[in-house]
N, C-alpha and C positions, 0 to 999 in steps of 0.2 A: 504493500500500500504506500509506504513511504520510500519509493524508489529514488526520490531525489537525494536521499542521504547515502549515496553510493560511494564506493571507495575512491579516495583521491589517489590516482595512479600517477605514474611518472611520465613526463613528456621530455624534459630536458634538464641538464645540469645548470646550476647557477653557482657562482662563487660566494664567498662570505658576503651576506647582504649588508647594505647600508640601511640605517634606520632614520626616519624623520618623524619626530614626535612634536606635535603642536597642541598646546594646552591653552585654552582661553581662561585667563585668570580674572580679569574684569572686562566689562563690555569694551570691545575693541582693543584690549591689551592681551598679547599672546606671549607665552614662553615657548621659544622654538629651540629644540635640541636635535642635533643630527650626529650620528655616530657612524664612522667609517673605519674600515680596517687600516692598520698601520702599513699594510702592503702597498697602499697607494702612495706614490711620491707626493711631497708637499705641493708641487705645482699642479697636481691633478685632484686635489681635495675639492669637493663641490661646495657650493653655497646654496642657501634656501632660494627657491624660485617661488615667490609669492605674488599675489596680484599687484597691479600698478598702484592701487590705493594703499598699499602697505609700505612702511619704511622702518628701518631699524631704530630702536629707541635706546640703544646702549651699545657698549662694546662687546666683542666676542670673548668669552672665556673658554679655555681649553683644559681638559683633563686627560691625563694619560692613563687609560684603562689597560687591562691585560689584552694586548693584541688589537686595540682599537683606540682611536681618538674620539673624545666626546666634546662637541662644540655646543655652547649655550649662548643664546642671545635673546633679548627682549625685542619684540616688534609691536608696532602700533598700526592698526588697519582702520581706515575710515569706514569701510564697508565690511559686513560680515563675510566669513569665509565660505559659508554654505553656498553651493552652486559655483564657487570659484575654483580656479586651477592652482594646485600646489605641487611641489616636487623639489628635486635637487638639480641644480644646474652644474653639470660637469664641464670643466674647461676642455677636455678631450673626449670625444665620443667613444673612442676605442678603449678608454679606461673606465667607462661608466659601469656601474654595478646594478644588480637587481636591488630595488629599494622598497623596504616595507614602510608604508606611511600610516600613521595613526593620528587622528584629529579628534580632540575632545572639546566640545563647546559648552558654554554656560546654559544653553537651551536644553541640554540633556542629549543632544545628538552626539553619537560616537561613531566615527567613520574609520574604516580600515581598508587598505588596498595594497596590492603588490605591483609595483611598476617594473616591468622588465627593462633590461639595459637597452637604451636607445629609444625608449617610448616617449620621453619627454614628460611634461607635467600631467598630473591627473586631475580631472575636473570633479570636484566633490558633488555628490547629489544635492539637490535642493533640500533645505532644512525641513525636518519632519515636525518640529515643535510648532505649536500654535504661535503665529507671529505676535511679537510684543508691539501692539498697536500704539501704545503710549511712547515707547522708544522710537518707533518708526515715525511718528508725528514729529517728535523732537528733531530727528535727523533731517526730516524734510524741511522744517523751518530753518535749521542751521544751514542746510544746503543753499536755500535762497539768500539768506543773509551773507554767507561767506562768498557767494558769487558777486554780490554788490561790492563787498570790501576788496575783492581781488580784481575788480575791473575798473580801469581808469575811465572808461566811457560812462559807467554809472556815476562815478564821482563828478564827472563833468556835468552829467544830467542833474545831480543834486545842486551844483553851483548855479546853473541857469534857472532852475525852478525856484531856488531860493532868491535869485536876483529878480525874477518875475514877480515874486510875492513879497519883495522887500517893503512894499507899502502896506500890504494886508496879508495876514497869515491865512485867511480864508482862501486867497488865490493859490497860495502854495499847496494847501490841502486839496483844493479842487484839481490842480494839475497832477498831483501824485495819484489821486483817486482815479482820474481819467486813465493814467498810464496803467494802473492796476486792473481796471476794468478791461482795458484792451488786452492786457496779458492773459486774463482769464478767458476772454473770447478766443484769442489765438491758441491757447493751450487746448481748449475744448475742441476747437476746429481741427487742429492737428490730430487729436485723438480720434475724431470721427472719421476723418479721411484716411487715417492710418499712416500718414507721413507728414513731415514738417520740414522746416528749413535747417540747413547746416549752421554751425555756430557762427561762422564768419558773416554770412548774410544777415543773421539776426542782430549781431552786434553792429554791423555796418548800418543797418536801418536805424538803430538807436542813435548812432553817431551823427547821421544826417539830420535826424530830428533835433539833436542838441544844437547843431549848426543853425537850423531854422528858428529854434526857440531863442538862441542867442541874438539872432538878427532882430527878432521882435522886441527883445528887451532894450534895443537901442532906440526904439520909438518911444514917444511919450506914452504914458500909461493909457490915456484915453484913445490913442490911435492903434493900440495893439489889437489884433484880432486872431481868432482861431487858435489860441494857445491850447485850449482843452482838446480841440480836434487833433492838433499835432501830437499831443501827449497820448491821446487815445490810439492814434495810428502807430506811433512808436511802440506802445505797449502791445498792440496786436502783432506787429512784426516780430517783436522780441518773444512773445508767447508762442508763435509758430516754431521758433527754434529752441524752445525751452528744453526739450528732451536732449538735444545735443549740447546745450550750454551747461546742463547739470551732470553730464557724463562723468566728470572728474570729481564730483561731490559725493557725500555719504550715501545718497540714494541711487546714484548711478544713472546710466542712460535708459535702462529698462524700467524706470519707475512707473507706477500706476498713475492714472489721472488724478486720483485723490492726493497722492504724494506731490504731484506737480502743483496742484492748487495750494497745498500747504507751503510749498516752496515759494509760491507767489506771495503768500501771507508773510513769510519771512522777509522777502524783498520789500514788500509794502511797508511793514513796520519800520524797517531800517530807512527806507526812503522818507517816511513821514518824520521820523526823529531827526534825520540828517538834514532834510530840506527846511524844516522849521528852524533848526539851529542855524543853518546857513542864512536863512531869511533874517533872523534876528541880528546876526553879526553884520550882514550886508546892509541892513537898514541904517546902522550906525555909520558905516563907511560912506554910503551914498549920500547921506545928509551933509557930510563934510565937503564932498566934491563930486560933481556929476562926471568928472573925468575918470574917477575911479570906476564908475559904472561902465563907461565905455571900455576902459582897459580890461576889466574883468570879462565883459561880454566878448571882446575880441579874443582874449586869451582862451576862453572856454570854446569859442567857435573854431579858432585855428587849431587848438589842441584836439578837439573832437574830429576835425577833418583830417588831421595828421594821423590820428588813431584809426579812423575809418580807412584811410589809404593803406596804412600798415596792415590792417586786417585783410583788406582785399588782396594785398600782395602775399601775405604770409598764409592766408587760407584759414585763419581762425585765431582765437585767443591763445596766448601762450600758456604753456603748462610748466609748472615748476618741476624740475627733475628730482626724483627721490634719491636720497643718499643710499648707497648700498653697503657701506661699511667694509673696510678691507679685511680680508681673512689672513691673519698671520699664522700660518700653519707651522706646527713644530717640524723641525728638521730631523728626519730619520731616513735611513736607507730604504730604498724602494723594495728591497728584498731582504728578508731577515729569517732567522730560524723559527720565528713565531708565526709565520704565515706564508701563504703561497705567493707565487709571482703575481705582480700587479696585472689585473685583467684576466687572470686565469680563472677557470671554472671550478678548479679544485679548491677544497678547503685546506688540505694538507700539502706539504712539499711533495713534488713528484719524485718518487723513488721506486720505479717499476721493477727494478732488479734486486731490491733489498730482500734478504732471506726471510725476515720477519717484519711485518708492519703492524703496529698496534694503534688502534683508534678507540679512545674512550669518549663515548657520547653521553654527556650529562643532561638529563631531561627530567621533566616532572614525572614522578612515580616510578622511575627506574633509571639506572645507569647501565649502559650497554658497552661491553668490551668486545670489539670486533677485531679479529686477528686474521691477517692474510699470511699464509705460509707457502714458500716455494719448495716443492718436494725435492728438487734436485740437490738442495743443500743438506737434506736429511736422509738421503737414500740408504746409506749404510746403517744408520741408527734404526730406521724403520724396517730394515731387512727386506728391502724391495729388490727383487732380482734385476740384474742388469740386462733386461730384455728390451728396454726402450719404451715399453708401454705398461700401463696399469689396467688390467682387465676389469670389466664391469663387475664380475663376481667378487673381486678382491676389494672393491671400493668401500662398501659399508663398513667392513672391519677396519680398514685404514682410517676412515673418517672418525670412527669411534676412538681409535688409538690416538689420533691427533687432538680430538676434543679433550680426552683425559690428560694429554700432555699439557695443553694450555691451562687446564684447571689446576694441575699440580705445579705448574711453573709460575703462577701468578697469584697474588693476594690483593684483594681490594678492601680497603677500610673506608667506611662512610660514617661520618659524624662519630668517630671513636668506636665503631662496632663493625663486625664482619658480617655483611648481609648474606643471605642464602644465594648461591649461584645456580642458575638454571640454563643449561645448554639449549638454546633455542634453535639453532641451525648449525649444520656442518655440511658443506657442499663443495664440490669442485666448481670453480668459477670461470666465467668468461670475462676477461679483463681487457679494456680498451680505454682510450682517453676520456670517454664519457662516463666511465664508472665501472663497477664490478657487479655482475649478475650471476646468481646460481644457475647452473645448467638445468634446463627444464627436463631433459631426458639424459640418463647416463650414457656415456660413450667411452671407449678406450682412451685413456689419457697418456700423452707422451710425458715421460718422467721429467725431462729437462724443461718442459713448458708448463707442467701442471701446477696450478695454484689452488689452494684450499682455503675457504673462508669459514671461520668459526665465529659464531655469535653467542656470547654468554650474557644473559640478562641478570641484573641484580635489582629486584624490586625495592622501592623505597616508599615511605608513607607520603611523601610530598616532594618538595625540592630540597636536595641536600644542601648543607651549608659548607661542607668541605669533604673532599675525597682524596684518597691516595692509592695509586696502583704501583705495586712492586713486582718486578720480574725476579724471582729467586734463582732461576737458572736459565741458561741460554742453550737449549738443546742443539747440539751439532753446529754451533755458530761460534766462530772465532771473533767475529766483528761485533756488531751492536744491533739494537732494536730501534727503528725509527718510530717514535711515539708521538701521537697528536691527541690533544684534549679539545673537544668541541662542545660548547654549551650554546644555548639559544642566541647568544649575542657575540661571542668572541671565539677565537681559535688560537691555540698555543701548541707549538711543536718543539721537540727536543730529541736528542739522541741518548738512549739509555745504554749504559755499559755495566760491566760487573762492578766497577768502582762507583757508579752512579746509577743504581737500578730502579729508582722510583721517580714517578711523576706525580705532582700534587696539584690540586685545584681548590680554589675558594670561591664562594658565591659572592661575586661583585656585580651582579646583574643590575642593570638600570631599572628593569621592570620585573615584577613578580610573574613568572611564566605559568603559575598554577591557573588553569582556566576557571574563571568566575562564572557561576550560574546564578542569576538573580531573577526574582519574580517581576513580572510586568503588571503593575497594578491597574485596575479599572478606575480611571480617574474621571471626575465630572468636568464639564466645561466650566471655565472660570472667566468672570468679567473683571477686567482690571479697573481699579479705582485710584486715580492719581490724587493723593490727598492734598498736596501743596497747590495743585492746579485749581481745585474747586473754588476757593475764594476769589482767585483772579478771574476765573471764567464767569462766576456770578456777578462780579463787578463789571466785567465787559458787557454782560447782558444788560445790566442796569444802564450803562452809558449808551448802548445801542438803542434800547427802547426809548430813552429820553431824547436821543438825537432824532430818531425816526418820527417821534411825536411832536418835534419842534420845541421841546421843553429845554430849559437850561438846567444843567446839573453842576453844582458847585461853581456857578457863574460861567460855565462854558457854553459857547454857541453850539447849535445842533450839529453843524459840520465838524466842529472840534470834538464833540462827544462821540460821533461815529468813528472819527479817526482814533480817539483814545481807546475805544472799544477794540479796534483792530490791534493796536499795540498791546493792550492787556491780554487779548486772546493769544497772541504770539508768545508773550512772556509766560502765560499759563502752560502752553505746550512745551516750552523750553524747560521748565522746572518740573514737569510731570514725572519723569522717571526717578527724580531724586528721592521722593518718598511716595511709595505706592503700595497698595495691597490688592488682593484679588478675592472676589466673592464667588463661591461655587454656585452654579445655577442648579436649582432643585430639579431632580428627575433627569438630569443629563447623563449620569453615569450609566455605562452599558449600552447606550444607544448606538445604532449603526453609525460607524465613524465615517468621516470623509476620507477621500483617497490619501490625503496627507497624513491623517491620523492612522489609517490602516498601515501605511508604510512605516510609520513610527513603531507601531505594535510589532510588525514583522521584523523590524530591525533589532528588536530585543529578543523575540522568540526564536528565530532561526539560528542565530549564533549560539543560543543556549543549547540547542540540540547537538550541535557539533562539539561544543565544549564538554557536554556530559559524556559523549562517547570517547573523549580522550582519557577519561579515567580508566583504570585497569581492573579494579575489583567490581564484580557483578553488582554487589549491593550498592556501591557508591554510584555506579551508572544509573541504576534504577531510581535511587533517591533524587538524583539531579535531573533525570528525564521527567520525573513526576512534577517538577517545578513548572514545566512548559507543555506537557502532554497529558491529556485526560486519561483516566484510569482504564477505560475500555480499549484504548489503543496502545497503552504503555508496553505490554508484553510483545505485541507485534513489532513495535519500533525496536525493542532490544533484540529480539530474535533475528530480525532481518538485518540489523545494522550494528550489532555489537562489535563487529570488526570492520566497521565502515572506513576507518582511517588506516587500517593495516595494509601494508604494501607487500604482498606475498612475493612479487618478483624482485623485491629489494631485501629479501632475507627476513621478512616479517617485521621490519622496522615500522613504527607507527608515526604517521605524519602529525605535525602540530599545525592546527588551523591558524593561519595568519590573518585571513580576511574573509568575512562574509558580508557581501555588499548587496543590499536590496536595490535593484535598479528601477523597479516599477511596481506599482500597486494600482490596479484598475478594476472596473466593473464590480464595485462593492455593492453587495445586496444583503438584505436581511434574510436570515435563515434560522428559523426556530428561535431559540433564546440567544443566538449569536449572529454571526455574519460570515459570508463567504467573500473571498477576494481572489482575483487572478493576479499572480505575482510572478515577477522574473527576478532572479538573483544569481549571483556567482559565489562560489566558494573556492578558496585557494589555500593550499597548505604546503609545507616544506617537510622533507624528511632527510635526515642525515644517515648516510650509509657508506661505510668503508672510505671515509675521507672525502666524500662528495656530498653536496646538498642539492636536492632535486625539488623542483617546484611544479605543481600542476594546478590548473584551474578549470572548473566545469561551470557551465551555465544551465539553469533550470527554468522551465516555464510550467507553472502548476496552479491549480485552483486549491486554495487552502481554506478550510473551515475552522473558525476560531470561536470559542465560547467563553463566557465569564464563569469561573468556578471559584467560590470563596473569595470574591472580589479581586481575583487576578485573571489575566487572560491565559487560555491554554489552547493548544492545537488539538482539534478533534479528528481531522483527516487531511490528507494531502493527495490530490489526484494529479499525477504528473502528466502533462500534455506533451512536453518535449524536453530533451536534454542534449547537450553537445559539449564536446571537449573544446575549450577555448585555446588552451596552450598546455 
């Protein structure tokens, strides 16, 4: 029934992966950590590849871990990362590594993905959390205000509007209101027709309007005409290009119409405050000398025309370049005894002709000792006749003899104790540059070419803190043993000799590799309540009502009251996220979710299934599956997929799931006490086997039925419609 939870098999080898970990600590503030093997030369160390709206907020710190460099840096992003592209930027494409990306956002979204070498940045899915409308409103208002402050054309507009209203503040307010009304009309029109102006024509239109308004201010006040019409037209042109003009602001170019309207409110409030302040200042200057009026008018007009010409030539408003921050990578040799060659797909140094190769894979719930032996070096000790081949009938006895030899020659100590050893596999191997595979069917083996692989597993209750492997004797070998220790994050290699027979490992992992399985609660819809905004919004309503009714409030004229209402509303939206709460809507828990909500639920449930199957003990698997699967299907899930992550062709090694990515959730419909959703997702995992790390990714398309049980969501059934190997 749950055929989507099929084995993650092997497609290709990857080298020691790089890791990119992005954690949102505060809204728009991110801790970015990236870890790369020390095998990479300093000139090839990558840097974070984040959206253009992000920039470093501090220096890079570097820590030297076992076999890897850990880089840490704070970043600030004007826009959220959900739906944006992230990755690592490698200076040299041929030295790029497979990269594991993990992103944790304050919204509760947790994304994971594996980027193959050469793929470039990965675009995160759209956020699944309900959007924070209070924060979104604030960002929209800030976007409008910041555009005004960053544009010289808008500052010139404030000057000429203030100059036109130097005699009366009502004129200033009327011109700003006309511009705002035009902007709203232009923004709505662009949204209706589905296209608007580019940034350059929109700003050019405003610049021309500034020139015409400046010309009118040179006339006597009674001779001026069509000032409001000019402002309205300028606002309309500007509104048509609003989407392009806001592309570099917190709301981005794909903002909704409501966000653009709120951005207009931000511009309007800043225009009102700035123009009224300019009018007050210019009123004093103009009274002293009419020549000052003419000088300011000409300066504004000429400046606006120069800006307009520059915009026409440059093709748009200038953008400030984001600082990238130089990466001062530690200096270390590109090749060392602790890692493979840079760019190699092997985890361990390549020693194909070594008599004995020892690989200690430290993983959650077990430590695996994988040994590769070349028979030619032990022919006399194993009493193999010099016939040139080993017959099929002799092979089982020989494999058992070699397994016993490995057990008697090695001792493993884990956290101060000697765990039980279980010989999992003993096979003749096919060895090539892509890895080592046990032979599917026995064949006569040539002694001088024969290679045997022994896999010994040592179960552990969780993740070990320290381990030590000692070779007590070196059967038939005058040389040494090439030993490599591989954990989920790092690789270390050394040569063991009779004088130095042990290799040690300590848990210095950046992340806890124990798979966490968490309940996905059934949550009600919540209504945000911005506490600080409420008094400002109520005051804005009072000013607006008074202005529309023609009444004076605290001595203010109606037009000034309406203007004050707009400024107060903008202030209310700005302070909204500072102090806010949320009220649960009665009866909303357990309702059929939206597609966004369904994808959020699946993003929690599906990884839980794969994480549960990574446990080794049957009881532990059942307990963790029960967190996300209903009782009537629990047994079926376990029986069909208890070995879903075990790779038989890789000697029984079990893959560690790196990424479960829900790509789509659609066609959500009510079904009984729950709901059904058609979903598409990918699952990718890595397995370490004889010095190589292999990655595989599958994609599934299925109809999943989900029900609420004891106030948590659980999967009741999965009907797989399609599945394919992605890589």
